[in-house]
C-alpha angles and dihedrals in degrees: 000000000000120000093244095057089043090056092048091050090050086056089052091055094046090055094035092240113169093200143001128203118200110197104162105105092217091056092046085055093046092049100040111013092244113128122194146150104216092182107199092346123102119262122175144161110211124200115186123180111261093007135102115257111271124206111205111202140166107268091241089063099046098101093048090047095049091049096049107031122097129199095017120136100189144017129212124188139194132194127222089267097048126092101239089198088061090051088051091050088052091059093053133069116240123260100045111181109176115031124178123215142150105267096186091057108042114084117224089252094056091041091056092051087048094052096046089055100041105027096198119185092225133015116211122200111233095184092107100059088047093049092050091046092055096054098076112061124215121230087256091053091051091054091053090046091050091051091052088051094048092049093048090048092053090046088053093051092049092047095053089063088069098052116107137138107287103026113113128244089243092053088057093048090052089051095050094046091047087052091050093060092039091056095050108261125137090242137275117329091217137359107301114245121213112166129174133203116321089006090065086071088071106084091207104024126157119249112232146148095309109130118232115241138195118262096037139095125257119206117201116188116173146134141184137216112236119176088349095307131111135227128193127191135166126193127175116209135188118238101214117319118344131200123266096256091056089049089049092049090050094047087050094053090044094055090045090052092049094044090052094050090048089053091053115107136120118285099029122106126258088234090059090059091048088051093049092057092039095053090058095052095044091050087057091052097252101103094122089054096061096082106166142051122282096250150306139241120277133210135094089357125040093234115042138152129322114054105209106223144118093279097050105106094174114123121239113248131196113268094033113130122197144144130270108202120154120175145181119207123187115187115239095010111057146272139242128207125171116189132187131180109228136187123207109230129196088269109023137317141321117208105218093189117072102173106134115265103195112110104276124201113218136168 
């Protein structure tokens, strides 16, 4: 029995849940080590009181599931012509009162099918304990995260070799995502952003056919999945020489990034590190141009709990991993974001990303 399943079972007992069904594929992976995209087919990890954990998978995935899943006592399968909820019902005793599930994942349609089969008296959300479990990363998870970071930084190094005035944003995206696969990642952890000139002032702009030009900024935000874990890095570059205001904006964002990292340690609030970065940007007169939170948790998802902003009163704990990504975005001129992935240690912080942060001229 692995520790994560044991923790979830302890939570079941504390809430007097007779069974829990995990259906989010990411959580099935987190709890068992089995990674799958079942598409429209049913995938679920069933924990029933007094029974071995059972992984319910499409029949076509049984071999892969048996080879990858850890701490699983039983497997159940269904074909494309089976009713997976009937299979599920057969694994449970009748008269279930309190049944745990992931309310944020189940669609109304799937819940109705589940309810028709199980007919529990009450359905209890188990998202919170899973979210809390995922905050503190194990040493194995840190190893995987570091590999994802190492891969994406090498991708960035290789991609920058292709940047020259006249090449388009989308051509650089294509090069970066080609390198991701070539270097052995599972692919991008989100849609790769390459934004040039005035488009860099859009925090989540869309790369297109705009050509990169000398005398402007180039913002690259990307990540990869490696061994099931995500990385996320943003660097902003100068294509040739840029004007003094853009340099001032860059220096301000860099100082905000460094200040937030310096403030990171166990026992402080996430709000306080957001404030550490925001104070620097506001003092420079760009407060209204810092339009997003400081960062987000990072792990098996690119965006995990917690959200690092002024309203987050949660305290940092050793083992938490998140991004620090202040930015300034001036419409019509350009934007700068500098993003690092950091880990809270027992005494402070470890910065997982190491790609240089001083303003670098390319192209």
